[in-house]
FIPA-493624 format. One record per residue (C-alpha): residue in three letters; x, y, z. Coordinates in steps of 0.001 Angstrom, whole numbers, plus 500000, padded with zeros to 6 digits. Layout:
BEGIN
ALAXYZ...
//
This chain:
BEGIN
MET838104370601909038ARG840050368908911861SER837059369512914603GLY834688368107911721ARG836637365108910876LEU836592365077914980GLY832822364864914999LEU831710362107912630CYS834522360296914596VAL832410361039917793ARG829280360689915937GLY830424357188914285ARG831224355770917937VAL827405356916919351GLU826647354570916642ARG828535351938917381MET827314351845921105GLU824022351304920141ARG822507348696918552ILE819072348228916967ASP817171344605917860GLY814750343130916435THR811891345598918351GLY813558348242916696ARG814297350152920128ALA817902351244920425GLY819993348994922853ARG823442348885923723GLU826448346724923122GLU828804344223925217LEU830757346077926985PRO834278344053927964PRO835130342840931164GLY836347345874933595PRO838880345587935451GLY839113342305937795GLY837036340546935221ARG834324342125936796ALA831568342677933654ARG830878346650933192PRO827400347671934226GLY826564349807931177GLY828748352489932671LEU830854352904929381ALA827639353082926967SER826047355752929154PHE829019358142930001ALA830078358309926223TYR831707361124924526THR829312362443922588ALA828562365558919983ALA827755368052922920ASP830556367242924435GLU833045367499921587GLU831387371194921384LYS831878371942925292ARG835432370868924541ARG835864373393921536GLY834806376191924402VAL837721374679926572ARG840309375080923504ARG839191378643923528MET839528379362927031LYS843121377388926665THR844327379709923740THR843198382753925711ALA845280381702928962THR848073380769926961GLY848340383928925181LEU847934385546928470LEU851123383829929365LEU853362384718926127LEU852291388289926672VAL853531388343929990ALA856927387058928749LEU857026388937925969VAL856551391935928359TYR859266390365930686VAL861486390177927695LEU860594393766926916ALA861207394794930310THR864274393400931010TRP865727394393927445ALA865127398122928715LYS866511397591932432ASN869818396294930761GLU869411399238927708GLY869863401470930966VAL866247402345931528SER865826402700934949GLY862709402946937675TRP859409401400935714PRO861425398471933997GLY862580396883936913PHE858794397061938701VAL857169395870934867ALA860055392873934698ALA859171391949938088ALA855096391695937654ALA855597390024934196GLU858192387439935521ALA856347386417938820GLY853181385845936282MET855022383588934433VAL855878381705937460GLY851973381873937921ALA850751380744934702LEU853438378384934062ALA852521377068937744ASP848355376792937363TRP849277375241933749PHE850705372606935342ALA848330371873938445VAL845073371835935303THR846925369619933151ALA847817367105935591LEU844410366694936434PHE843796364856933143LYS847020364065931724ARG850635363734932308PRO852172367366931486LEU854858367218928577GLY854117363194928370LEU856602363360931163PRO856393360329933768ILE855890362934936529PRO854528361416939992HIS850689362277941397THR849859363608937494ALA847285362382935518ILE844844362288938285ILE841649361421936561PRO842583358397934712THR845337356889937155LYS843252357307940071LYS839349356801938847ASP838833354131940618GLN839884355772943755LEU838023358485943127GLY834976356444942518ALA835211354758945516SER835922358282947853LEU832696359537945924GLY830675356660947258SER832169356618950361PHE831316360910950665VAL828147360387949674GLY827183357362952189GLU828828359337955035ASN827170362684954580PHE823681361702952778LEU823321358339953580SER822499358456957201GLY819115358000958885ASP819842361452960869VAL819977363691957489VAL817089361298955808ARG815142362320959042ASP815525365699958979ARG815201366222955430ILE811775364184955287HIS810731366342958350SER811430369364956723LEU809386368794953614GLY806250368237955097ILE805110365083953163GLY801634364464954962ARG800574368145954725ARG801515368703950837VAL800632365072949214GLY797120365759951773ALA796462369191949488TRP797659367281946476LEU795461364264946896ALA792581366677948059GLU792150368242944809PRO789754365899942260ALA791780366025939125HIS794752364768941538ALA792436362102943132ASP791397361040939268ARG794883360893938404VAL795772358564940894THR792639356588940247ALA793815355863936674GLU796959354820937790LEU795704352322940589SER793369350956937787THR795861350252935377ALA798287348984937734LEU795647346298938704ARG794666345866935320GLY798317345288934508ALA798387342703937725LEU795740340861937008THR796466340373933289VAL799986339107934261LEU798960336628936843ARG797972333387935396ASP794797331992936135ALA795517328598936636ASP798208329316939793VAL795977331719941185GLN793348329249941557ALA795899326484942510VAL796698328710945207VAL793054329877946036GLY792387326174945999GLU794533325336948736ALA794530328024950771ILE790894327656951296THR791108323795951350ARG793854324243953861ARG792293326678955844ALA789287324848956094ASN790780321382957062ALA793205323154959964ALA789789324474961618GLU787059322532962959VAL783404323385962130GLY781503321132964526PRO781566324151967333GLY781210326941965537LEU778066325185963244GLY776125324271966599ARG776866327821968247MET775497328968964916LEU772722326906965091GLU771953327531969031LYS771172331142968133VAL769354330408965218VAL767089327910967296ALA766872330295970374ASP766205333285968073GLY763326331225966252GLY764981331460962858HIS764052328246962039ARG760795328169961485LYS760265330171958813LEU762033327079957310VAL759518324870958644ASP756885326741957331LEU758256326565954286VAL758919323171954068CYS755711322091955559THR754025324310952968ARG755931322560949635ALA755416319308951328HIS751512320216951309ASP751181321540947481TRP753255318433946587LEU751366315800948444VAL747918317269946996LEU749342317278943402HIS751236313922943524GLY748104311653945976ASP748145309333943510SER751847308500944014VAL751985308499947445MET748959305704947486ASP750437303540944648ALA753761303755947162VAL751720302078949407GLN749940299803947546GLY753349298515945982GLY755001297911949670ALA751739295666950602PRO752202291952950459GLY751072289995947713TRP748428287713950019THR745921290969950941PRO743391291751948441ARG743725294334946114PHE740592296794947399VAL742213296092950802ASP745100298017949969LYS743709300592948382ARG741389301438951239VAL745075301543953354GLY746913303638950526GLU743643306398950586ARG743940305914954345VAL747327306669954681TYR747191309542952037LYS744689311378954427GLU746551310861957326LEU749572312262955932LEU748018315258954293ARG745961315942957830PHE749434315719959205VAL750728318319956962THR748318320674956906GLU748148320968960800MET751821321190960687ARG751524324310958687ASP748597325534960393MET749397325435963548PRO752484327394964635GLY752279325236968235HIS751940322030966970PRO753624318963968763ALA755777318263965436ARG757260321479965322GLY757831321443969053SER759984318433968247ILE761704319999965958ASP763017322608968232THR763729320245970511PHE766086318294967812LEU767652321637966612ALA768362322198970233ASP769827318351970825PHE771961318330967667ALA773581322518967995ALA774625321293971459ASP776123317608970011LEU777933319430967653GLN779474321562970290THR779953319238973412ASP779311315373971291SER783107314068970344GLU781361311459968050THR779080313891966238ARG782021316307965880ASP784109313734964267ARG781198312644961990VAL780907316534961071GLU785161316648960276ARG784900313301958050LEU781860314923956313LYS783911317963955868SER786637316595954238GLU784637313964951545VAL783099317349950635LEU785817319492950088GLY787857316685948592ARG785271316106945734GLY786580317455942218GLU783407319811941713VAL783800321669945167GLN787569322189944044ASP786210323500940380VAL783522325821942547ILE786424327212944817ALA788786327837941705SER786121328798939172ALA785777331386942231TRP788856333763940827ALA788315333827937410SER784861335634938210VAL786144337576940541ARG789106338811937995ALA786803339381935325MET784576341543938001VAL787374343811939296ILE788689344455935632ALA785403345628934449ALA785468347480937205ALA788818348869937273GLU788155349949933383ASP784593351482933732GLU785484355041934986GLN781911355351936569SER781793352148937998GLU781188351159941673LEU785142350468942580ARG786768353819941067LEU783903355959942145ARG784551354405946062ALA788211354943945197ARG788444358124943965ALA786047359355946669SER788272357713949890LEU791436359271948298MET789914362949948118ALA788309362447951831LEU791977361006953221GLY793820363820951449ALA791110365893953151ARG791801364228956540LEU795427364535955810ALA795728368715954916ALA793827369222958067ASP794918366674960707GLU798401367210962445ARG798393364165964161LEU798041362064960597GLN800496364049959503GLY802795363309961554LYS802274359595962107LEU802782359361958477GLU805792361534957939GLY807308359006960828TRP806309355969958487LEU808805357558955827GLU811118358509958136ASP811462354900959577ALA811557353410956056ALA813760356202954682ALA816326355458957442TYR816236351969957628VAL816771351430953819VAL819861353505953536THR821048352830957035THR820544348580955704TYR821381349143952007ARG824131351829952688ALA827214350355950929GLU825050348287948011ILE823895352245947462THR827484353812947544SER828564350604945496LEU826825351747942535ILE829008355073942523SER831852353244942669ASP830938350344940416THR830069352596937987VAL832904355052937389ALA835099351742937922GLY833123350638935060TRP834027353841932973ASP836988354061930339ALA839369356114931834ASP840869358124928939GLN837413358339927731THR835971359940931600SER839042362003931411ARG837976363805928113LYS834636363701929135ILE834997365898932309GLU837504367863931234ALA834940369067928445HIS832713369748931461ILE834913371893933787GLY838095372434931763ARG836793375670930728ASP836470376998934035LEU839595375283935161GLN841667377728932297PHE840355380503934337ILE842680379510937144ARG845500379544934873ILE844148383192933724ASN844069384342937562GLY847315382485938517THR848853384886935890VAL847554387700936878VAL847252387476940660GLY850905386248940363ALA852148389682938625LEU850581391597940854ALA852304389397943537GLY855419389811941989LEU854959393664941516ALA853988393972945571ILE857041392077946630TYR859533393930944280THR857515397351945380VAL858161396246949364SER861939395411948699TRP862691398790946428ALA861273400505949382LEU863175399060951856TRP866425398774950244GLY866592400559947223
//
């Protein structure tokens, strides 16, 4: 009955430690500040005394009963052996009494040592007892220092990573198609999540500002000049000239009346109308002839003039300061227009939608290429010792940097967590987990003490009778 009530109390405390929030997920109670006003980092809740601990504690109590029963047994043996000796029985009572007496001393000494770890024996304020409840914070700090000095050192981490052969293992793992598929799926999920979390307005603003700043910082005139110079030298502009001439010829053929009307409309008012008409027809015919010749004659003088103009313009873009300044002003005006900024900003939305769609489609080119790249990387890692060494070197350097730079922060996690635990609850929990083994110390102390007492008595009897 008593153990059942205790189990109910334990479960009730655990249930009070858990709070159900609005989402239906179990949360943790706010804990009172720890020593010195520091907020407890959730250590008490995560280190709660549970029903499983109570079950272990029942096993500890059984072992305590066994150890105490052994103490009472040797005490009874001592009493009986001493009585027999006092009654005049010679020989064996002395040996048995000495062994039982030493067994009692060993049992009591070990009982005191084991009990002093968790509480004050018999409730007496004996110095250096109740070590775990009273020295909990110091033990936590010592444990943190021990871990930092012996585990979080650059040499230890480097040796451990080197001995694992991570490069070869990772390579062999990635070379498997199923593993490459898994990594590709995880990367796609992470990519979709990242793109979903990002706000379009923020990204668009950043992209637009970055493109504008980069464009404003770089002078485009010389680059355009060099590009145009190469195009003219290679004759790449001639197809464009051919296209313009063809389109101009076709337009003149279709819109001859419009050209003649424009010419007649610009004539002086005092000229006769038939003269204006003749002049318009003549201008149209000459213009059509000129365009037709340019279209059909690759060596037409006008084409040569275009080549010369473009070559001169390319040179001016590279060397003439006035031309370069004009190009820069034009660039600034173009970039400053709202329409251009809208185009730059909308590019992100298009790229985002395209990447999300590709990440969701298992047969998309993006995922297929990513999978193939991962498998190729794995195969190369598995076979190339130089690449393995390079990867392991990077990992060793990164791990060594982390443990040496943030050693204090890592070890403080241990000390701060231990400091946040409740002293009595910590003592009970630790005793529940290791108390059973500690009771064997009492049993061994009883047995070893009895044997030692018997050996000492035997030697003394042999020497002095």
